[in-house]
C-alpha positions as CSV (number, residue, x, y, z in Angstrom):
1,M,161.9,102.3,87.1
2,A,158.6,103.9,88.5
3,V,157.2,102.7,91.7
4,L,154.4,103.4,94.1
5,V,154.8,103.5,97.9
6,N,152.1,103.4,100.7
7,Q,151.4,105.9,103.6
8,A,153.5,103.7,106.0
9,F,156.6,104.0,103.8
10,V,156.2,107.8,103.5
11,S,155.7,108.0,107.4
12,K,158.8,105.8,108.0
13,F,161.3,106.9,105.5
14,L,160.0,110.0,103.9
15,A,158.5,112.1,106.8
16,G,158.5,115.8,106.0
17,R,159.4,115.3,102.5
18,N,157.5,115.3,99.1
19,P,157.7,111.7,98.0
20,L,156.9,112.3,94.5
21,G,160.1,112.1,92.5
22,V,162.3,110.7,95.3
23,T,164.9,108.0,94.0
24,L,165.0,104.8,95.9
25,H,167.6,102.1,95.8
26,M,167.0,98.5,96.8
27,H,170.0,96.5,98.4
28,R,169.9,92.9,99.6
29,G,170.8,93.7,103.0
30,P,172.4,96.4,105.3
31,E,175.9,95.1,104.5
32,D,175.5,95.8,100.8
33,K,174.6,99.4,101.2
34,D,178.1,100.5,101.2
35,S,179.3,98.1,98.6
36,G,176.8,99.5,96.1
37,I,175.3,96.0,95.4
38,L,171.6,96.7,94.2
39,L,168.7,94.4,93.6
40,T,167.1,96.6,91.2
41,K,167.7,99.8,89.2
42,A,167.2,103.2,90.7
43,M,163.4,103.5,91.6
44,T,161.4,106.7,91.2
45,V,158.1,107.3,93.3
46,V,155.5,108.4,91.1
47,G,152.6,107.9,93.6
48,V,151.4,107.2,97.2
49,V,148.7,104.8,97.8
50,Q,146.7,104.3,101.0
51,N,147.8,101.4,103.7
52,E,146.2,98.1,103.2
53,L,146.3,95.1,105.3
54,Q,149.3,92.8,104.9
55,G,148.5,90.2,107.4
56,V,145.8,89.5,110.0
57,L,143.4,92.0,111.1
58,G,144.7,94.4,113.7
59,S,148.3,94.1,112.6
60,S,150.3,97.3,112.0
61,F,150.8,98.6,108.4
62,E,154.3,97.9,107.0
63,P,156.0,100.0,104.5
64,M,155.4,98.9,101.0
65,V,156.9,99.4,97.6
66,Y,154.7,98.6,94.5
67,L,156.5,98.0,91.3
68,D,155.5,96.4,87.8
69,D,157.4,93.2,87.5
70,L,157.7,93.8,83.6
71,Q,160.0,96.9,84.6
72,I,162.3,94.4,86.5
73,P,165.5,93.3,84.6
74,K,165.5,89.6,83.6
75,D,168.9,89.1,85.6
76,S,167.6,90.7,88.8
77,A,167.6,88.7,91.8
78,L,163.9,90.1,92.6
79,L,162.4,87.7,89.9
80,G,163.6,84.7,92.0
81,I,161.9,86.2,95.1
82,Y,158.7,86.9,93.1
83,G,158.7,83.3,91.7
84,A,159.1,81.6,95.0
85,A,155.8,82.5,96.5
86,S,153.3,84.4,94.2
87,E,149.7,85.0,94.9
88,F,147.0,85.9,92.4
89,A,143.4,87.0,92.8
90,I,141.2,86.0,90.0
91,R,137.5,87.3,89.5
92,S,135.3,85.1,87.4
93,P,131.6,84.2,87.1
94,L,132.4,80.5,86.6
95,P,131.7,78.1,89.4
96,Q,134.5,77.3,91.7
97,G,135.1,73.7,90.4
98,V,135.0,74.8,86.7
99,L,137.3,77.7,87.3
100,D,139.8,75.4,89.2
101,K,139.7,73.0,86.4
102,E,140.4,75.7,83.7
103,I,143.1,77.4,85.6
104,R,145.0,74.1,86.3
105,A,144.7,73.1,82.6
106,T,145.8,76.3,81.4
107,L,149.0,76.5,83.7
108,K,149.9,73.0,82.7
109,Q,150.1,73.9,79.1
110,V,152.2,77.1,79.8
111,V,154.4,75.8,82.7
112,P,154.1,72.1,82.9
113,D,157.0,71.8,85.5
114,M,155.3,74.2,87.8
115,A,155.1,73.1,91.4
116,E,151.9,72.5,93.2
117,M,149.5,75.2,93.3
118,Q,146.7,75.8,96.0
119,L,143.4,77.2,94.8
120,Q,140.8,78.4,97.3
121,P,137.7,80.9,97.2
122,M,138.6,84.2,98.5
123,E,135.8,83.7,101.1
124,K,137.4,80.7,102.4
125,G,140.8,82.4,102.7
126,I,139.2,85.3,104.7
127,A,137.4,82.9,107.0
128,S,140.5,80.9,107.7
129,S,142.4,84.0,108.7
130,L,139.6,85.1,110.9
131,A,139.1,81.7,112.6
132,E,140.9,82.5,115.7
133,R,139.4,85.9,116.2
134,R,135.9,84.8,115.7
135,L,136.4,81.9,118.2
136,A,137.6,84.6,120.7
137,L,134.8,86.9,120.0
138,R,132.3,84.0,120.3
139,L,133.6,83.3,123.7
140,V,133.4,86.9,124.8
141,S,130.0,87.2,123.5
142,G,129.1,84.0,125.3
143,F,130.4,85.4,128.5
144,G,128.6,88.7,128.0
145,G,125.4,86.9,127.4
146,M,125.7,84.9,130.6
147,A,126.6,88.1,132.3
148,L,123.5,89.6,131.1
149,L,121.3,86.7,132.2
150,L,122.8,86.8,135.8
151,A,122.4,90.5,136.0
152,A,118.5,89.9,135.1
153,I,118.3,87.1,137.7
154,G,119.9,89.4,140.2
155,I,117.6,92.3,139.6
156,Y,114.6,90.3,139.6
157,G,115.6,88.4,142.8
158,L,116.5,91.8,144.5
159,L,113.3,93.5,143.5
160,A,111.1,90.4,144.4
161,Y,112.6,90.4,147.8
162,T,112.0,94.2,148.2
163,V,108.4,93.8,147.3
164,A,108.0,91.1,149.8
165,T,109.7,93.1,152.7
166,R,107.8,96.2,151.8
167,R,104.4,94.6,151.3
168,R,103.1,96.2,154.5
169,E,104.4,99.7,153.4
170,I,102.9,99.4,149.9
171,G,99.7,98.3,151.4
172,I,99.6,101.3,153.8
173,R,100.5,103.7,151.0
174,M,97.5,102.4,149.0
175,A,95.3,102.5,151.9
176,L,96.2,106.2,152.4
177,G,95.3,106.9,148.7
178,S,98.2,106.0,146.6
179,S,97.3,104.5,143.3
180,R,98.5,101.2,142.0
181,S,100.4,103.0,139.4
182,G,102.4,104.7,142.3
183,A,103.3,101.3,143.8
184,A,104.7,100.2,140.4
185,R,106.7,103.2,140.0
186,L,108.2,102.6,143.5
187,V,109.5,99.2,142.4
188,L,110.7,100.6,138.9
189,R,112.4,103.5,140.6
190,Q,114.5,101.2,142.7
191,A,115.1,99.1,139.5
192,G,116.4,102.3,138.0
193,R,118.8,103.2,140.7
194,T,120.1,99.5,140.6
195,V,120.7,99.9,137.0
196,L,122.4,103.3,137.3
197,W,124.9,102.2,140.0
198,G,125.7,99.3,137.7
199,V,126.1,101.3,134.4
200,I,128.6,103.9,135.9
201,P,131.2,101.3,137.1
202,G,130.4,99.2,134.1
203,I,131.4,101.7,131.7
204,A,134.7,102.1,133.3
205,G,135.2,98.3,133.4
206,A,134.3,98.2,129.5
207,W,137.0,100.9,128.8
208,A,139.7,98.9,130.6
209,A,138.5,95.5,129.0
210,G,138.3,97.4,125.5
211,H,141.9,98.3,125.7
212,A,142.9,94.8,127.0
213,V,141.2,93.2,123.8
214,R,142.0,96.1,121.4
215,S,144.1,93.5,119.4
216,F,140.9,91.7,118.4
217,L,139.2,95.0,117.2
218,F,139.3,96.2,113.8
219,G,137.5,99.3,112.5
220,V,136.1,99.7,116.1
221,K,137.5,101.9,118.9
222,A,138.3,100.5,122.2
223,L,135.6,102.7,123.8
224,D,132.9,103.1,121.1
225,P,130.0,105.5,122.1
226,L,127.4,103.6,120.1
227,A,128.5,100.2,121.6
228,M,128.3,101.6,125.0
229,G,125.0,103.2,124.6
230,T,123.6,100.1,123.1
231,S,124.8,98.1,125.9
232,A,123.3,100.5,128.5
233,A,120.0,100.4,126.5
234,V,120.0,96.6,126.6
235,L,120.7,96.5,130.2
236,A,118.0,99.1,131.0
237,A,115.6,96.9,128.9
238,T,116.6,93.9,130.8
239,A,115.9,95.6,133.9
240,V,112.5,96.6,132.9
241,I,111.7,93.0,132.0
242,A,113.2,91.7,135.3
243,A,111.2,94.4,137.3
244,A,107.8,93.6,135.5
245,I,106.9,90.6,137.7
246,P,107.8,92.4,141.1
247,A,106.0,95.5,139.9
248,W,102.9,93.5,139.0
249,R,103.0,92.0,142.4
250,A,103.2,95.3,144.0
251,V,100.1,96.7,142.3
252,R,98.1,93.4,143.1
253,V,98.7,94.1,147.0
254,D,95.3,94.4,148.7
255,P,95.4,97.0,151.5
256,M,92.7,95.4,153.6
257,E,94.5,92.0,153.5
258,V,97.8,93.6,154.5
259,L,96.2,95.6,157.4
260,R,94.1,92.5,158.4
261,D,97.4,90.4,158.6
262,E,99.2,93.0,160.7
């Protein structure tokens, strides 16, 4: 009997060996190994396929053996296992309702005593399997958005207070020849320092958080450089927007009015 195995099977059972041509025997359980009770005839590995998802996203790859059920003897116990819970994927251009009706009508003619069968679109099945993860990721995204909003409010409040307390200094600088753009740079420079001191520990915290939620990640590393760079860029843009109003107030400072108040 010719079979295919996946990479996980090779890594677990055939590590360091050429899997092609290897003969496999399938037992019902460990206790049947010594008694020689087999579920199938000897199986010969004729190819190795890549690992594929067998459960939820992020789950580990399990060793798998792929075989053609037409090769299984009619008296094999495997036929009963396959018949207990079989899944089929059907691709068709027909609308879902029409396709369901056609499938049920055909199966009723071929196997009228067949047990209840569940039909659903592939998209619905995928969405159902991802529902829990999507909820968790929405919650994480919501908390991230709230944190970004609080960061913007905090930066704005800090810079607004700084401009208010340094109003006299800014007025004197401008009276001594400093330009309005120089006053704006003074505020933006402080905003940049604030962001820098937030980004450095933030990356370390994101690294730890990424490892904590790595079971929710699929196809993305716990510490993805692109995601980190994008987050830093978004934070920098948020800081610039938050610093815009305090910077505008700084350039609007009238030196004569400040000195007269003093």
